[in-house]
C-alpha positions as CSV (number, residue, x, y, z in Angstrom):
1,M,-35.0,-20.2,-5.9
2,N,-31.5,-20.5,-6.3
3,W,-31.0,-22.8,-3.6
4,K,-27.0,-23.1,-3.3
5,E,-27.4,-19.3,-2.9
6,Q,-29.9,-19.9,-0.3
7,F,-27.6,-22.2,1.6
8,K,-24.9,-19.6,1.2
9,S,-27.1,-17.0,2.7
10,F,-27.8,-20.0,5.7
11,L,-24.2,-20.3,5.8
12,W,-23.3,-17.1,6.9
13,I,-26.8,-16.9,9.1
14,L,-26.0,-19.7,11.0
15,G,-22.2,-19.0,11.4
16,V,-22.3,-15.9,12.9
17,F,-25.0,-16.9,15.1
18,L,-22.7,-19.6,16.1
19,F,-20.7,-17.2,17.3
20,A,-22.4,-14.4,18.7
21,Y,-24.0,-17.5,21.3
22,F,-20.5,-19.3,21.4
23,M,-18.5,-15.5,22.3
24,P,-16.4,-15.5,25.4
25,I,-17.3,-12.3,26.1
26,E,-16.4,-12.4,29.7
27,N,-12.8,-13.9,29.1
28,I,-10.4,-10.9,29.6
29,T,-8.0,-12.3,26.8
30,F,-10.6,-12.2,24.0
31,R,-11.8,-8.6,25.2
32,N,-8.8,-6.7,25.3
33,A,-8.0,-8.0,21.4
34,I,-11.2,-7.2,20.5
35,L,-10.2,-3.3,22.2
36,E,-6.9,-3.8,19.9
37,G,-8.5,-4.0,17.4
38,F,-10.4,-1.3,17.4
39,V,-7.6,0.8,19.2
40,L,-5.0,-0.6,15.7
41,L,-8.3,0.7,13.7
42,K,-8.4,4.4,15.4
43,W,-4.8,4.7,14.9
44,Y,-5.3,3.6,11.4
45,A,-7.9,6.2,11.0
46,R,-5.4,8.9,12.2
47,E,-2.1,8.2,10.7
48,H,-3.2,6.5,7.2
49,V,-6.8,7.7,6.2
50,L,-5.9,11.5,5.1
51,L,-2.3,11.7,4.8
52,C,-2.1,8.0,2.8
53,L,-5.3,6.7,1.4
54,V,-6.5,9.8,0.1
55,P,-3.5,11.0,-2.0
56,A,-4.0,7.5,-3.4
57,F,-7.2,7.6,-4.6
58,F,-6.7,10.8,-6.2
59,I,-3.5,9.5,-7.7
60,A,-5.2,5.8,-9.2
61,G,-7.9,8.4,-10.3
62,V,-5.5,10.0,-12.8
63,I,-4.9,6.9,-13.6
64,S,-7.7,5.9,-14.8
65,V,-9.2,9.4,-16.5
66,F,-5.6,10.8,-18.0
67,I,-3.1,8.4,-18.4
68,S,-4.4,6.4,-21.7
69,Q,-4.7,2.5,-22.4
70,N,-2.6,2.8,-24.8
71,S,0.1,4.0,-22.6
72,I,-0.2,1.6,-19.6
73,I,0.2,-1.0,-22.2
74,K,2.8,0.2,-24.0
75,Y,4.9,0.1,-20.5
76,F,3.5,-2.7,-19.1
77,G,0.9,-4.6,-21.0
78,A,1.4,-6.6,-23.9
79,K,3.0,-4.4,-26.4
80,A,5.9,-3.4,-23.7
81,K,9.5,-5.0,-23.8
82,K,9.4,-7.4,-21.0
83,W,12.4,-6.6,-19.5
84,V,11.2,-2.7,-19.5
85,A,7.9,-3.7,-17.8
86,Y,9.5,-5.5,-15.1
87,T,12.2,-3.2,-15.1
88,V,10.3,0.2,-13.8
89,A,7.5,-1.8,-12.0
90,S,10.9,-3.6,-9.9
91,V,12.3,-0.3,-9.2
92,S,8.5,1.5,-8.1
93,G,9.1,1.3,-4.0
94,S,12.2,3.4,-4.4
95,I,10.1,6.5,-5.4
96,L,7.1,5.7,-3.3
97,A,7.4,5.6,0.0
98,V,4.2,3.6,0.8
99,C,3.1,0.7,2.4
100,S,0.8,-2.6,1.7
101,C,-2.1,-0.6,2.0
102,T,-1.9,3.3,0.2
103,I,-0.5,0.8,-2.6
104,L,-3.3,-1.0,-3.9
105,P,-5.3,2.3,-5.4
106,L,-2.6,2.2,-7.4
107,F,-2.4,-1.7,-8.4
108,S,-6.5,-1.8,-8.4
109,G,-5.4,1.7,-11.6
110,I,-2.8,0.2,-13.5
111,Y,-4.6,-3.2,-14.0
112,K,-7.8,-2.6,-14.9
113,K,-6.0,-0.2,-17.3
114,G,-4.8,-3.2,-19.3
115,A,-1.1,-3.8,-17.4
116,G,0.1,-7.2,-17.6
117,L,-0.6,-9.9,-14.2
118,G,3.4,-10.2,-14.2
119,P,4.0,-6.1,-14.3
120,A,1.1,-5.7,-12.0
121,I,2.4,-8.3,-10.0
122,A,5.5,-6.9,-9.8
123,F,4.8,-3.2,-8.8
124,L,2.6,-4.3,-5.8
125,Y,5.7,-6.3,-3.9
126,S,7.6,-3.8,-4.8
127,G,5.4,-0.2,-3.6
128,P,5.9,-1.1,0.0
129,A,8.7,-3.7,0.3
130,I,11.3,-1.2,-1.9
131,N,11.8,2.3,0.4
132,I,15.2,4.1,0.2
133,L,14.7,5.4,3.5
134,A,13.6,2.1,5.6
135,I,15.9,0.3,3.6
136,I,18.9,3.3,5.3
137,L,17.3,2.8,8.6
138,T,17.4,-0.6,8.4
139,A,20.8,-0.7,7.6
140,R,21.5,1.4,9.8
141,V,19.1,0.2,12.9
142,L,19.3,-3.6,12.3
143,G,23.2,-3.9,10.2
144,L,24.6,-3.4,6.8
145,E,24.5,-7.1,6.0
146,I,20.7,-7.0,6.8
147,G,19.9,-3.3,4.7
148,I,21.5,-4.7,1.6
149,A,19.7,-8.5,1.5
150,R,16.3,-6.8,2.2
151,V,17.3,-4.6,-1.4
152,I,18.6,-7.9,-3.1
153,G,15.5,-9.8,-1.3
154,A,12.8,-7.1,-2.3
155,V,13.7,-6.6,-5.6
156,S,14.4,-10.2,-6.9
157,F,11.6,-11.0,-5.5
158,S,9.1,-8.1,-7.2
159,I,10.7,-9.5,-10.7
160,L,10.6,-13.8,-10.2
161,I,7.0,-13.2,-8.4
162,G,5.7,-11.4,-11.6
163,L,7.2,-14.0,-13.5
164,I,5.9,-16.5,-12.1
165,M,2.0,-15.1,-11.8
166,A,2.7,-14.6,-15.6
167,F,3.6,-17.8,-16.4
168,I,0.9,-19.9,-14.2
169,Y,-1.3,-17.6,-15.4
170,R,-0.1,-17.8,-19.6
171,K,-2.9,-18.6,-21.1
172,E,-5.3,-16.1,-20.1
173,E,-2.8,-13.6,-20.6
174,K,-1.7,-14.4,-24.1
175,D,-5.8,-13.8,-24.1
176,K,-5.3,-10.7,-22.6
177,E,-2.6,-9.8,-24.9
178,E,-4.2,-10.9,-28.0
179,K,-7.4,-8.7,-27.5
180,Q,-4.5,-5.4,-26.0
181,F,-2.8,-5.7,-29.6
182,N,-6.0,-5.3,-31.6
183,I,-6.3,-2.0,-29.9
184,P,-5.9,0.8,-32.1
185,D,-3.1,3.7,-31.5
186,V,-5.4,6.7,-30.1
187,P,-3.5,10.1,-29.9
188,E,-3.3,11.2,-26.2
189,K,-5.7,14.1,-25.6
190,R,-3.1,16.3,-24.3
191,P,0.5,16.7,-24.3
192,L,2.3,14.0,-22.4
193,W,4.1,16.7,-20.3
194,Q,1.0,17.9,-18.8
195,T,0.2,14.4,-17.4
196,V,3.4,13.4,-16.1
197,Y,3.4,16.8,-14.7
198,H,0.1,15.8,-12.8
199,F,1.2,12.0,-11.7
200,F,4.0,13.6,-10.0
201,L,3.0,16.1,-8.2
202,L,0.5,14.5,-6.5
203,V,3.5,11.2,-6.0
204,A,5.7,14.1,-4.9
205,I,2.3,15.1,-1.9
206,L,2.5,11.5,-1.3
207,V,6.3,11.0,-0.6
208,F,7.1,13.4,1.2
209,V,3.7,14.1,3.3
210,N,4.2,10.3,5.3
211,W,8.4,10.7,5.4
212,G,9.1,9.3,8.2
213,K,12.0,10.0,11.2
214,P,15.0,8.7,9.9
215,D,16.8,7.5,13.5
216,T,19.4,10.9,14.2
217,E,18.4,14.0,14.3
218,S,20.7,15.4,11.8
219,G,21.9,15.5,8.5
220,F,19.4,15.4,5.0
221,W,17.2,12.6,6.2
222,F,16.2,14.6,9.2
223,F,16.1,18.1,7.3
224,I,13.1,16.5,5.2
225,Y,10.9,15.3,7.8
226,S,11.2,18.5,9.7
227,N,10.4,20.5,6.6
228,K,7.8,18.0,5.4
229,Y,4.9,19.7,5.7
230,Y,6.5,23.0,3.9
231,I,7.6,21.3,1.0
232,T,4.1,19.7,1.0
233,G,2.5,22.9,0.9
234,L,4.7,24.5,-1.6
235,L,4.1,20.8,-4.1
236,G,0.2,21.8,-3.4
237,L,0.5,25.7,-4.8
238,L,2.3,23.5,-8.1
239,L,-1.3,22.2,-8.7
240,I,-2.7,25.5,-9.1
241,P,-1.9,26.6,-12.6
242,L,-2.6,22.9,-13.4
243,F,-6.1,23.1,-12.3
244,M,-7.0,26.5,-13.6
245,F,-5.1,26.0,-17.7
246,V,-5.2,22.1,-18.5
247,L,-8.5,21.2,-16.4
248,N,-9.9,24.6,-16.7
249,L,-11.5,24.8,-13.6
250,N,-13.0,27.9,-12.3
251,K,-9.9,30.5,-11.5
252,L,-11.9,32.8,-9.0
253,F,-12.9,29.4,-7.6
254,V,-9.3,27.8,-7.6
255,L,-8.2,30.7,-6.1
256,I,-10.2,31.7,-3.6
257,S,-9.9,27.9,-2.4
258,T,-6.4,29.0,-2.2
259,V,-6.6,31.6,-0.3
260,I,-8.7,29.8,2.0
261,V,-5.9,26.9,2.4
262,I,-3.1,29.1,3.0
263,A,-5.2,30.9,5.8
264,T,-5.4,27.6,7.4
265,A,-2.7,26.9,7.1
266,I,-1.6,29.9,9.2
267,I,-3.8,30.1,12.1
268,F,-2.7,26.1,12.7
269,H,-0.3,25.7,12.0
270,N,0.9,23.7,14.4
271,H,-1.3,21.2,13.2
272,P,-0.7,20.3,9.8
273,L,-3.6,18.1,9.1
274,V,-5.9,20.8,9.3
275,P,-4.8,22.5,5.9
276,F,-4.1,19.6,4.5
277,T,-7.9,18.4,5.1
278,S,-8.9,21.4,3.9
279,A,-7.1,21.2,1.1
280,V,-8.5,17.7,0.4
281,I,-12.3,18.7,1.0
282,L,-12.5,22.0,-1.7
283,I,-10.5,20.3,-4.3
284,S,-13.2,17.6,-4.0
285,I,-15.7,20.3,-3.9
286,L,-14.1,22.1,-7.1
287,L,-13.9,18.5,-9.0
288,L,-17.2,18.4,-8.3
289,I,-19.2,21.2,-9.9
290,S,-16.8,21.0,-12.8
291,K,-17.4,18.9,-15.8
292,G,-15.2,16.4,-18.6
293,E,-11.9,15.2,-17.6
294,A,-12.6,17.1,-14.5
295,N,-15.3,15.9,-12.9
296,E,-14.5,12.2,-13.7
297,W,-11.5,12.6,-11.8
298,L,-13.3,12.8,-8.8
299,V,-16.0,9.9,-9.4
300,E,-13.0,7.5,-10.4
301,S,-10.8,8.6,-7.4
302,W,-14.7,7.8,-5.1
303,G,-15.0,4.6,-6.6
304,F,-12.0,3.2,-5.7
305,A,-12.5,4.5,-2.0
306,K,-16.2,3.2,-2.0
307,Q,-14.4,-0.2,-3.7
308,I,-11.2,-0.3,-1.3
309,M,-12.1,1.8,2.1
310,P,-14.6,-1.1,3.6
311,L,-12.5,-3.7,3.0
312,L,-9.1,-2.0,4.8
313,A,-11.1,-1.3,7.9
314,V,-12.7,-5.2,8.2
315,G,-9.0,-6.5,7.7
316,V,-7.5,-3.5,10.4
317,L,-10.1,-4.7,13.3
318,I,-8.8,-8.0,12.3
319,A,-5.6,-7.7,12.5
320,G,-5.9,-6.0,15.6
321,F,-8.2,-8.5,17.0
322,L,-5.3,-11.1,16.1
323,L,-2.0,-9.2,17.2
324,G,-2.9,-6.0,18.5
325,S,-1.8,-2.4,18.0
326,P,1.8,-1.5,17.8
327,E,0.9,1.7,19.2
328,S,-0.5,-0.8,22.4
329,S,1.6,-3.0,25.1
330,N,-1.0,-5.0,24.9
331,N,-1.9,-8.5,23.2
332,G,-4.1,-9.7,20.3
333,I,-5.9,-12.9,20.7
334,I,-2.4,-15.3,19.8
335,P,0.2,-13.3,22.6
336,N,2.7,-11.7,21.9
337,K,5.1,-14.5,23.4
338,W,4.0,-16.9,21.7
339,I,5.4,-15.0,18.1
340,Q,8.9,-14.5,19.9
341,N,9.0,-18.0,20.9
342,L,9.1,-19.3,18.2
343,V,11.3,-16.9,15.4
344,G,14.4,-17.8,17.4
345,G,17.5,-19.6,15.4
346,N,17.0,-20.8,11.9
347,S,15.2,-24.0,11.6
348,L,12.4,-24.2,8.8
349,F,9.8,-23.6,10.8
350,S,10.7,-20.6,12.4
351,N,11.6,-19.0,8.9
352,F,7.8,-20.1,8.0
353,F,6.5,-18.7,11.4
354,A,8.0,-15.5,10.9
355,S,6.6,-15.0,7.0
356,I,3.4,-15.9,7.3
357,T,3.3,-14.0,10.8
358,G,4.8,-11.1,8.6
359,A,2.2,-11.1,5.8
360,F,-1.1,-11.1,8.3
361,M,0.5,-8.5,9.8
362,Y,-0.3,-4.7,9.1
363,F,3.7,-2.6,9.3
364,A,3.5,0.6,8.5
365,T,5.8,2.7,6.6
366,L,9.2,2.3,8.9
367,T,7.5,0.6,12.3
368,E,8.6,-2.9,11.1
369,I,12.1,-1.7,12.1
370,P,11.5,-1.0,15.7
371,I,9.2,-3.9,16.0
372,L,11.8,-6.3,14.8
373,Q,14.8,-4.6,16.5
374,G,12.7,-6.0,19.4
375,L,11.9,-9.3,18.5
376,I,15.3,-9.5,17.3
377,N,16.4,-8.3,21.5
378,S,13.7,-10.9,22.6
379,G,15.8,-13.6,20.6
380,M,14.2,-13.7,17.0
381,G,17.5,-15.2,14.1
382,K,18.5,-13.6,11.6
383,G,16.7,-15.4,9.4
384,P,13.6,-15.2,10.7
385,A,14.1,-11.0,10.0
386,L,15.1,-11.0,6.9
387,A,11.9,-13.2,6.6
388,L,9.2,-11.1,8.6
389,L,11.3,-7.9,6.2
390,L,10.2,-9.7,3.2
391,A,7.4,-10.6,3.8
392,G,5.9,-8.5,6.4
393,P,5.9,-4.7,4.8
394,A,4.6,-6.2,1.3
395,L,1.4,-8.0,2.6
396,S,-0.7,-7.6,5.2
397,L,-4.6,-8.6,6.1
398,P,-6.3,-5.7,4.5
399,N,-4.4,-5.9,1.9
400,M,-5.3,-9.5,0.9
401,L,-8.9,-8.3,1.4
402,V,-8.3,-5.5,-1.4
403,I,-6.1,-7.8,-3.7
404,K,-9.0,-10.5,-3.7
405,S,-11.6,-8.5,-5.4
406,V,-8.7,-7.4,-8.0
407,I,-7.6,-10.1,-8.9
408,G,-10.0,-12.8,-7.5
409,L,-9.4,-15.7,-4.7
410,Q,-7.1,-18.1,-6.4
411,K,-4.4,-15.0,-8.0
412,T,-4.7,-13.7,-4.2
413,I,-3.9,-16.8,-2.7
414,V,-1.1,-18.3,-5.1
415,Y,0.6,-14.6,-4.9
416,V,0.7,-15.0,-0.7
417,S,1.7,-17.7,-1.1
418,L,4.7,-17.0,-3.2
419,V,5.8,-14.2,-1.2
420,I,5.4,-16.3,1.8
421,I,7.1,-19.1,0.4
422,M,10.1,-17.2,-1.1
423,A,10.8,-15.4,2.4
424,T,10.6,-18.4,4.4
425,I,14.0,-19.8,2.0
426,T,16.0,-16.5,1.4
427,G,15.3,-16.6,5.1
428,L,16.6,-20.3,5.8
429,I,19.9,-18.9,3.5
430,Y,20.3,-15.6,4.4
431,G,20.1,-17.6,8.4
432,S,22.4,-20.5,7.5
433,I,25.4,-17.9,6.4
434,F,25.1,-15.0,8.9
C-alpha cells in the first residue's frame, strides 16, 4: 500500500469535512459570495464559452493536426532565431483580441508541439495583454500616457518574462533543444497556403465575433462592432471551399449544413448566438463522421476542451467567490471597499496589492477599462492603475490552474511571480513620474 497517496487522500477528505462542518452558511456575506461565484460562472458561460473558447479549441486543434512540429520548431523552437521567435510571440496580441482564458488552448497547442518555453511564455502573456482595441480605449478613457505605458509595458514584459523563464530553466530547455535538432525535416503534407488559410480564417472568426464595443457610436471601430456578426458569417462561408476541397468532407453534407446555418441566421437574425451555435454543432458532426485529418482535428479540439474546461469552471467559481462578478454590484468574500482603500497613492504596497489583486481577478476583453475607471474615480493611484493593467488581463485564477496543468506547478509559480513583480515595479516607476 502506498501510504503517501493514502495520506494525501485522507487530507483531502479531512479538509472537505472541516470546511463543510465549519462553513459559515448563516453569514450573509458568505452566502452572497457563494452566489457571486455562480453569477460569474453563468456570465462566463454565456459571454465566453461559445464565442471565445470554442473557436480557440478549434484553432488549437488546427495547430495540433495541420501545423507540423517542424513548423513550430522553425519559428518558436530550437531551430528558430531568438529575435524572430520572441518578436512573433510578443506582438501576437495585436492579432488575437483574446482574454487570459481564451489564449490557453493556443498556448497549450504550440508548447506541446515543441515551442521553446521562453517564446511560448511570451505568447501566453502577450495574447491577452496586447489588444489594439483595448489599448486605444485605455488611451481614450484613462489618458494617453497610460495607454502608451500599457503598450510599452506589455511588449517589454512578454519578451523579458519569456527570456527570464528560458534562462531559469535553461538546462531543461537545452535538453529539449538537443532533441529538436535531431528531428529530421519532414516535408509538409499540404501546401503552406492551405494551412495558413485554415488557421488565419479561424483566427479572424475568433477576433471579429468577439469585437468589443468602442466608447463612441461612430467611426471605423464602431462600424466593425455593429456589423461583426455579418463579418463573422462571411468568414464562415469562406470555410466551405476548405471543407470541400482541402479536408475532402462530404460535399452534399457541407452544402446541406450551410443551408441550415443560413436559414437559422435569417430566422433568428436578432439572436446571432443561435446560428453561431448551429454552425459549431454542424461542423462538429461533419468532422465526427469524417475520416483522416478532419476527424483528428475534432479529436484534438475535444482533447483541449476536456483538459481546460473543468479547470476554468473551478477557477471562475473561486474568483467570483473571492472578488465578485463585474456584472453585479455585490462583493465577493473580499469587500470592494477594502481593495479601493488599499490601492490609493503610489506606495510599494499599493502597487503590489494592485498587481496581485489583478492577477487573481478575471477580466474579459475590454472589461478592465470600466472597472479601472471606477477604481480611479474612487481614489486609485496612477501607478497601481498601470500595475493592475499589466497584471490583470494577462492572468487570472482560472488561467493559472490551466497553466499549471500544461507546464507544472513550479514554472507556473515563477511565471505568475514574475508578472506580479514586474507590474509592481513598473507601476511604482510610472506613478513616481506621473
